[in-house]
Structure formats: structure tokens, C-alpha cells
C-alpha positions, 0 to 999 in steps of 0.5 A: 500500500501507499499514500498518493500525492497529487500536484496542482497545476494552477494554469490548468486548474487540475490536480495530477498524480505526482508521487506514491509514498511507500509504506515500508522500512527505509530498506524497502522491507514490507510492513503489516499488512503487506508483509503477510500477503507476501508471506514475510510475516505472520498476521496471527502474532504480534509484529515487532519493529526493532527500536519501537516500543509498541508492536502491531497486534495480531491482525488476522481477524481483521482487514486493516488498511493503513490510512493517512490521517495527518500530514506535515511538510517541513524543511531541514538543511534545505531538504524537504521532509514529510511526516504522515500519521497513519491509522488502521481502520477495523483495528479498534483504537489501534494507531499505526506508525508515523512515517517521516519521508525525505524528498529525493532531489536527484533526477526528474519526474514526469508529472501527469500534466506533462510537466517535469518536476525536479527530484524523484519523489519521497522515500521512507526516512524514518518510522516513529 
């Protein structure tokens, strides 16, 4: 799964697909619920991430879908970061991890409106 970012083109007054933000570790490792579908984790036991005190409770009896609930962009040392707080529906009061993404400024991306944007998009920087 991934969150989707759209970019607004003011001359056309339309939003266009811009970037899909991954839900995984910085090295690309899949997290619940995606890891279970890939056979990389067990949805019947708690999933623990090193360095985080709260694990993911078993989710086999549910159909959780991480949903972005809040986002905040900020700049540190001229690099753009995006923090997103996620929540799992169907898991009661369980809140999902928050992610911090960093914009990768190298290269260019062709946006759906035909314009080029500098940088290749956001990549996972840290999970908190």
C-alpha cells in the first residue's frame, strides 16, 4: 500500500498524480499488512519493529488498511521532509506508525500534466 500525492497545476486548474509514498522500512522491507500477503510475516502474532516500543497486534481477524490521517511538510538543511500519521481502520483504537519521508532531489519526474518536476519523489526516512 501507499499514500498518493497529487500536484496542482494552477494554469490548468487540475490536480495530477505526482508521487506514491511507500509504506515500508527505509530498506524497502514490507510492513503489516503487506508483509503477510507476501508471506514475510505472520498476521496471527504480534509484529515487532526493532527500536519501537509498541508492536502491531495480531491482525488476522481483521482487514486493516493503513490510512493517512495527518500530514506535515517541513524543511531541514534545505531538504524537504514529510511526516504522515497513519491509522488502521477495523483495528479498534489501534494507531499505526508515523512515517517521516525525505524528498529525493536527484533526477526528474514526469508529472501527469506533462510537466517535469525536479527530484524523484519521497522515500521512507524514518518510522516513529
